[in-house]
C-alpha distance (Angstrom), angle and dihedral (degrees) to the residues before:
residue distance angle dihedral
M1 . . .
R2 3.75 . .
G3 3.73 124.9 .
A4 3.88 142.0 129.0
R5 3.76 132.7 -101.2
I6 3.78 139.5 -160.2
E7 3.83 101.0 -129.4
A8 3.78 95.0 177.6
L9 3.74 134.8 14.1
T10 3.94 114.0 -95.3
E11 3.80 90.1 19.4
P12 3.88 120.5 108.3
P13 3.81 118.7 -113.5
V14 3.74 118.6 -88.8
A15 3.83 126.7 -148.5
A16 3.88 112.7 -100.9
D17 3.76 143.7 166.4
L18 3.70 109.3 -106.1
P19 3.80 134.7 -171.2
D20 3.78 111.6 -87.4
A21 3.79 106.1 -102.0
G22 3.80 97.0 -175.0
G23 3.71 117.0 -154.3
I24 3.93 125.1 84.9
R25 3.75 117.3 17.1
V26 3.73 109.8 -129.5
E27 3.74 119.7 -137.8
A28 3.79 107.4 172.7
V29 3.76 135.2 10.1
A30 3.78 123.1 -162.7
L31 3.75 121.6 -144.3
N32 3.82 120.5 -140.7
P33 3.76 140.0 176.2
L34 3.83 86.0 -99.7
D35 3.85 89.4 64.5
I36 3.78 90.6 49.7
S37 3.80 91.9 48.1
V38 3.82 92.6 49.0
G39 3.85 92.0 44.7
G40 3.72 91.3 47.1
G41 3.87 92.6 55.8
V42 3.79 92.7 -119.8
F43 3.73 103.6 101.6
Y44 3.88 112.6 113.9
G45 3.78 91.7 -131.2
G46 3.85 91.8 57.6
H47 3.81 122.8 -133.4
P48 3.84 140.1 -86.1
P49 3.75 118.5 -86.1
L50 3.78 111.3 -79.5
P51 2.92 132.2 -70.4
Y52 3.74 95.8 38.1
V53 3.81 140.8 163.8
P54 3.93 110.0 -113.5
G55 3.80 128.7 -149.3
C56 3.79 126.3 99.7
E57 3.84 98.1 -161.4
A58 3.72 137.0 27.6
A59 3.78 147.5 152.6
G60 3.83 123.3 -119.4
R61 3.84 145.9 153.7
L62 3.78 130.7 -101.6
E63 3.76 118.8 -136.9
D64 3.90 89.6 -91.3
G65 3.77 90.8 54.1
T66 3.76 97.5 -104.4
L67 3.90 110.8 151.1
V68 3.70 113.0 -130.5
Y69 3.84 141.1 -179.1
L70 3.77 115.0 -121.8
F71 3.81 124.5 -154.2
G72 3.71 138.4 132.2
D73 3.85 138.0 35.2
G74 3.80 89.2 105.9
R75 3.89 89.4 -71.4
G76 3.80 111.1 169.6
V77 3.79 91.5 3.6
A78 3.84 109.5 57.8
T79 3.86 100.8 3.2
D80 3.84 135.0 20.1
G81 3.77 115.2 -53.0
F82 3.75 135.5 -139.4
L83 3.83 103.7 -83.7
A84 3.80 93.8 112.8
E85 3.78 135.2 85.6
R86 3.81 92.9 -106.9
V87 3.75 136.0 20.1
A88 3.79 131.2 -174.2
L89 3.82 106.8 -130.6
A90 3.79 131.1 152.7
E91 3.86 108.0 -101.9
E92 3.76 92.4 -129.3
L93 3.82 86.8 69.0
A94 3.83 91.0 57.7
L95 3.71 117.8 86.7
P96 3.95 113.1 -145.3
L97 3.74 114.3 -129.5
P98 3.76 133.4 -157.0
E99 3.85 117.8 -84.3
G100 3.76 115.1 -93.6
T101 3.84 96.3 28.0
D102 3.75 112.8 146.6
P103 3.83 106.1 -115.0
A104 3.85 91.0 -141.6
V105 3.81 90.4 55.8
A106 3.79 91.2 44.7
A107 3.78 91.9 53.2
A108 3.78 93.6 45.4
L109 3.75 98.5 53.0
G110 3.72 105.9 62.0
I111 3.75 110.2 75.6
A112 3.80 103.7 23.2
G113 3.78 93.6 30.8
V114 3.73 96.3 54.7
A115 3.83 90.8 42.6
A116 3.78 88.2 59.7
W117 3.83 102.7 35.4
V118 3.90 98.2 49.5
P119 3.75 95.1 49.7
V120 3.79 92.8 47.6
A121 3.92 102.3 37.5
W122 3.77 103.4 24.1
K123 3.84 106.7 29.2
A124 3.80 107.5 26.4
K125 3.87 89.2 29.1
V126 3.83 88.5 -150.8
G127 3.83 111.3 -155.0
P128 3.81 144.8 155.1
G129 3.77 112.3 -35.7
D130 3.76 96.7 23.4
R131 3.78 120.1 131.8
V132 3.78 106.8 -149.8
L133 3.83 130.0 -162.0
V134 3.79 117.0 -165.7
L135 3.67 115.3 -164.8
G136 3.88 116.4 -159.5
G137 3.75 85.5 34.0
T138 3.75 97.3 162.5
G139 3.88 92.9 57.1
A140 3.82 124.4 87.2
V141 3.78 93.5 -102.2
G142 3.70 93.6 48.3
R143 3.71 96.6 46.9
I144 3.85 91.2 51.2
A145 3.87 90.8 45.3
A146 3.78 92.0 51.0
Q147 3.90 93.1 50.6
A148 3.86 91.0 45.2
S149 3.77 91.5 51.1
A150 3.80 89.9 52.2
L151 3.85 91.6 45.5
L152 3.84 90.7 54.1
G153 3.75 91.1 55.5
A154 3.85 107.2 -97.0
A155 3.73 112.1 170.4
R156 3.86 92.3 -138.4
V157 3.83 133.1 13.7
V158 3.72 122.1 -171.9
A159 3.76 118.2 -178.9
V160 3.80 117.2 -170.4
G161 3.76 133.5 -171.7
R162 3.81 123.4 -155.9
R163 3.72 94.3 -85.8
E164 3.78 93.3 51.0
L165 3.72 100.7 54.0
G166 3.83 91.7 118.2
R167 3.74 88.4 68.0
I168 3.77 90.0 73.5
A169 3.79 93.5 73.5
D170 3.78 91.1 44.5
E171 3.85 92.3 51.3
F172 3.77 101.9 39.1
A173 3.79 110.2 21.8
D174 3.88 91.3 100.7
E175 3.78 98.0 36.0
G176 3.77 117.9 18.4
F177 3.70 128.4 -135.6
T178 3.84 119.5 -96.0
V179 3.81 94.8 -159.3
C180 3.76 133.5 34.7
I181 3.81 121.2 -170.2
D182 3.82 105.1 -160.3
P183 3.78 123.3 -167.4
V184 3.88 91.9 155.0
W185 3.89 110.9 53.0
G186 3.91 111.0 176.6
E187 3.79 121.6 84.5
P188 3.88 96.9 -24.7
L189 3.82 93.6 64.1
A190 3.88 92.4 43.1
D191 3.82 89.6 53.1
A192 3.76 95.4 44.4
L193 3.78 96.7 52.7
Q194 3.82 91.7 75.7
Y195 3.79 85.6 71.5
A196 3.76 94.3 51.7
Q197 3.83 118.3 117.0
R198 3.83 117.5 -127.5
H199 3.81 112.5 -74.5
A200 3.87 92.1 11.2
R201 3.78 115.1 169.0
I202 3.87 115.0 -123.4
V203 3.90 117.2 -165.6
H204 3.80 110.3 -167.9
V205 3.83 111.3 -155.6
G206 3.87 109.4 162.5
Q207 3.74 144.7 -4.1
S208 3.83 106.3 -128.5
A209 3.90 92.4 140.4
G210 3.78 92.6 45.9
A211 3.79 147.9 -45.0
Q212 3.79 94.1 -110.3
S213 3.81 129.3 51.7
P214 3.91 126.5 -167.1
L215 3.76 96.7 -137.2
R216 3.84 112.0 -173.8
S217 3.80 115.8 -127.0
A218 3.89 89.2 -141.2
D219 3.78 89.5 61.8
V220 3.76 99.4 41.6
R221 3.71 100.8 35.4
G222 3.78 100.8 26.9
K223 3.82 90.6 53.0
E224 3.76 93.9 38.1
L225 3.82 88.9 -128.6
V226 3.84 120.7 -167.1
V227 3.84 106.9 -133.2
M228 3.89 114.7 -169.5
G229 3.71 129.7 -179.8
H230 3.82 124.2 -146.1
S231 3.90 129.5 -164.1
N232 3.76 122.3 173.6
F233 3.89 86.3 -146.1
A234 3.80 90.4 63.6
L235 3.83 93.1 59.6
T236 3.72 120.4 97.3
R237 3.75 113.7 -116.5
A238 3.93 89.4 -111.7
D239 3.87 90.3 51.7
R240 3.85 91.8 46.0
D241 3.80 92.2 49.8
R242 3.81 90.9 46.7
A243 3.78 92.4 52.2
Y244 3.66 93.6 45.2
L245 3.85 92.7 51.5
E246 3.78 91.3 47.9
L247 3.69 90.9 54.2
L248 3.79 95.7 41.8
D249 3.77 88.8 56.3
H250 3.80 91.2 54.5
V251 3.86 91.6 49.4
V252 3.82 97.6 44.8
S253 3.77 88.4 48.6
G254 3.73 91.9 52.4
R255 3.78 98.0 -116.3
I256 3.82 92.5 117.0
D257 3.84 121.1 34.0
L258 3.88 122.0 -142.7
A259 3.80 118.7 -157.4
L260 3.74 110.5 -143.5
H261 3.79 132.7 -168.0
R262 3.91 105.3 -160.2
F263 3.79 122.4 -156.9
P264 3.88 130.5 176.9
L265 3.78 116.6 -128.3
D266 3.79 96.0 -99.7
R267 3.89 87.3 63.6
A268 3.74 96.7 50.1
A269 3.89 90.7 119.5
E270 3.81 88.8 55.8
A271 3.78 90.5 47.4
W272 3.81 89.0 50.3
E273 3.77 92.4 52.2
L274 3.78 91.7 49.2
Q275 3.79 90.7 51.1
R276 3.84 89.5 48.6
S277 3.79 92.0 53.2
G278 3.86 96.3 52.7
P279 3.88 108.0 -95.7
G280 3.86 99.4 -160.4
G281 3.84 87.3 -134.9
K282 3.71 139.4 41.1
V283 3.87 121.3 -61.8
V284 3.76 113.7 -147.4
V285 3.80 130.1 -179.5
E286 3.80 110.8 -151.3
L287 3.94 118.1 -153.5
C-alpha cells in the first residue's frame, strides 16, 4: 500500500510503499503543529522509532462504508500514524460520523477544532454581551474560536494575528474585553491583559509566542481575572467526542467555515512544509 514516512528528523515525509496493514481505509489525514513538533524531534513526548508514518488524526471508512474520525492510541506520536492508505485500529477508537460528511473536513476538525470549541463554549461560556479577544487569530484554532464566539452571541469579536496586536488598544481601550482565547501565551498575552475588563475570563490554549509569559500582578490580581488552561489531552474520550460532534454539526451546517488546503499523497512533503510555515487554515492530505 502507499503511504508516507519520516526518514530523518526535521525532514518532511516522503512517499513510500508500505506493508499492507489491512483494517480501516484512510481517506484524509490532517497535519497539525503537533505533527511538526514530533517530526522535528522537539515534542516533549518523543517520537516513534525511525522511519515512521506521521499523522495524528484522520478520517477513514470501515468495511461497511461508515465514515469515522480516527485519533488516539499514540498514533503519530509513539507509534506509526495515519498517513497511509490503510491502518489497523480497534473499531472502538473510531468515531462514526454523519453520512455525507466531507472526509477532509472530518480529519481537520479534531485537534484544532476541539482546542477552539471547548475553550469558547465550555470553559469561557461565551454568550450575549461578551466582548471577545482572540489572540493567534490568523491560525486554525483562532479562526474557529472567533467564529464560535460570534455564533454563541458575543457582542464583539476581535481576532488578531502577531502583526495586528496594535489593534487591541484601538478595539478595547474604552471598553475592555470580557473573554480572551489565547493560543499564544508569551509577551502578547501579557500586553493584552491591560485591556481586560474586571473579572474577564482568559482561556490559555497554546504557547506559539513563548513558553513563559510575564503577567503583571496589577492586571491579574487587580482585575481579579479568571485564568484557565485547556489541553485536549486532559479531556476524556467521551467529552472529546462530544465536543468534536458539536463543532462538526456547526461546520456541516455552514455556521462555521473551515479553510482547507488539500494535497494528494504524492505532495505530502509540500503539505508538510506549508504546515511548518503557518498555513492560516487546515492542511489535509487526501488519499
